[in-house]
N, C-alpha and C positions, 0 to 999 in steps of 0.2 A: 983451253980445257973445256970439256963439255959441262955445262951447267944443268941444274935440275930442270929448268924450263925447256931446255933443248930436247928433252925426252918427249915433250908433249906435241902431238900432232892434233890440230883442231880441224875437224871435217866441216867444210863449208856446205853442209847438206841443207841448203835453203832454196826456196823456189824462185827467188829473184836475184838479179845482179846487184840491185841496190842493197838488199839485205846482206849479201855476201861482202860487199865493199865495206859496209858498216862494221861487220865483225873483224875484217882485216884491219881497219883503222883503229878499232878498239883494242885488239889483242896482239898486234904485230910485235910489241915488245915483251909479251908475256908467254908466248909459245915459240917453239923452235921451228914449226913447219905448219903449213896449211894444206889440207887435203882437198883437192878438186876432184869431184866424182862425176858420174855420168850426167846427172840432172843439170848441174851447173855448167859443165863443159858443153853440153848440147845447146844450152841457152846462150852462153857468153863466149865460148871458144877460147882461143889463145889470148885474147885481150884481157881476160881475167888473170891469167898467169902473169902477163906483163904488169898488171896493176899490183899484184902481190909483190913481185920483185922490186917494184919501184917504191913500195910502201915501207920498207925496212929490211932487216937482215934475215927474216924468216924464209926458209926454203919452201919449195913446192913439191908436193907428193901427188902425182897425177894417177888417180885410182880408176882407170877405165876397165880393168880386168879383161884384157883382150882374150878372145877365144874364137879362133877361126883357123882356116887352113894356113899352113906355115908361110906360104908366099904372101898372103894378106897380112899376117902378123908382122912379117919382116918389113913390108912397106909402111905399115902403120907406125912401127917403132922407129923407123928412119925419120918419119915426120915428127914424132915425139922428141927425138934427140935434138931436133932443131929448136925446141922450145926453151931449153935451158932449165929443165926441172931436175930435181935430185933423184927421185925414184918414180918408177912407173910399174904397174902391175899387169901380170898375165896369168890366167888360170893354168894350173898344172895340167888339168884335163887328162886326155886319154893317151897322148903321145909326147915323148920328149922332143920330137922334131919341132913342135910348136914353140917350146921354150928355147930351143937352140936358135930358131929363127928370130925370136925376140932379142936374144943376146947379140946375134949377128947384126941386126938392125940398129941396136943401141950404139955399137961401135965404141963402147967404153965411155960414152958421153952422158949416159943416164944409167942409174943402177936399176937393173931388172929384178923385181921381186915376184916370186911364184906364190900364187894364192893356193893354199893347201885345201883346207876344209873351212868354209865360212863359219863364223862363230854363232850364227843363227841356226846351224844344222845340228840336229840331235842324232843319237844312235838309231832312233826309230825312223828318221828320215833316210839314213844310210841303208837300213834294212829294206825299206820300201822302194828304194832306188835300184835294188837288185845286187848290191855288193855282197861279197861272200861273208860268212858268219864271223870270221876272225876280225873283220874290219868293223862290223857294227857292234860286236861285243867289246871292242876296244878301239875307239876312234883314234887314239894315239898312234896305233900301228899304221893306219891310213895316212895320217899326217907325216909320219916318219918316212914312209915309202915315197910320198910325193916330195918331201923335202930333199931326199936323196936324189930324186930325179931332177929337181931344180938345181941342186948343186952340181951334179954331173953335167948339166947343160950349160953351166957357166953363170947362172944367176948369182947375184951378190947376197941374196937372202930370201926369206919367205915371209908371208903373213900367216900367223897362227895364233891360237889362244894362249893366254898367260900360263895356263896349267900345263901346256906342252913344251914351253920354252926350255926348261931345265934339261929335259931329255934331248931336245934338238941340239942345244949347245954342247952337250956331252958327246953326242954322236957325230955332229957336223963340224965342231970346232967353234971357238969363241969368236972368230972373225966372221962367221956366217951370220948375217944380220937377221934379227927377228923383230918384226913389227907386229905389235899386239893390239887388236881391237878388243871390245868387250870389257872395258875397264870401268870400274865403279869405285869412287873413293869411299872411305869408311863413312863419312858424313852423309853420303847419298843413300845410306841404309841398303846398299847392294841391290837397288831396284834393277830388275832384269829386263823389263820391256821385251824386245824381241830377241835378245841375246840369250843363249843357253849356257855357254861356257865363259864365265866371267871371273875376274880377280880384281883385287885392289891395286892401285898404282905401286905401292910399296912392295907387295908380293911379286908383281910382274917384274919389277926391276931386280929384286933379290934373285928371282929365278933366271935372270939373264936377258930380259927384254931390252932392246936397244932404243926402241921408240914405242910410244903408247898413243893409240888413237882414242881420244876422249872427246865425245861430242855432247850428249845431253846434260851431263853434270855441269858443264860450262855454259852451254847455250841456254838452258832453261833456268839458270840461276838469276836472281834479282840483279846481281852484279857479276857479269861474266869474268871481268878482269880479276876480281877478288877471288872467284872460284878457281881460276887458273893459278893464282898465287897460292891458295891453300893446297892445291894438288902438288905444286912444285915443292911445298914444304914437306908433304908426305914422302915425296921422292928423295928430297935432300936428307931426310932422316936416315935413309938406308944406304946412301952413297958412301 
């Protein structure tokens, strides 16, 4: 049975392998998954994934946000599938062929998640990027369109904000996984930092989020393990 802590993905967004390993050792029993992003993967590569897997029961979320021609994405995802991670990300981008290539390369050995609209992106950014009016007036429409593209391509789910999850689940089905960044617990006073579309852990789970990416509130706490426990309590209250 999925426990409250299993909803928590802790991003290892730190500049050194030593710092990343310290967080893994400290939090491996307090979170369900560790996210390895571009910075850490460029520095440490697959050996960091091996370290996480050897440190406890937490899974690995490889967040490289692939975005390239379909042939390159296919080959990259084939290599990722050999690493034994639970999820890997690819940008929904401009064409479903890229998503289809990622799913093909995964061969069912890793769950492919489509990145819809980054939570650091605002409506103003979408307008400046040249998207049509219906999308920058309502970002949810763009998220839904990309979610539909991801599902049609065979992705197991998407990355989206907690404010969009309820509609995604309603339209795409409860089995379509929603991973939600931009999470701020109530006691963090909803500090936004560089995130634009944020929600609390409880609200995200109530809306249907399957996993929550929670970094700063845990990483910047005096006691990261205690912060993770408090977040798990917020989640537990609505399960």
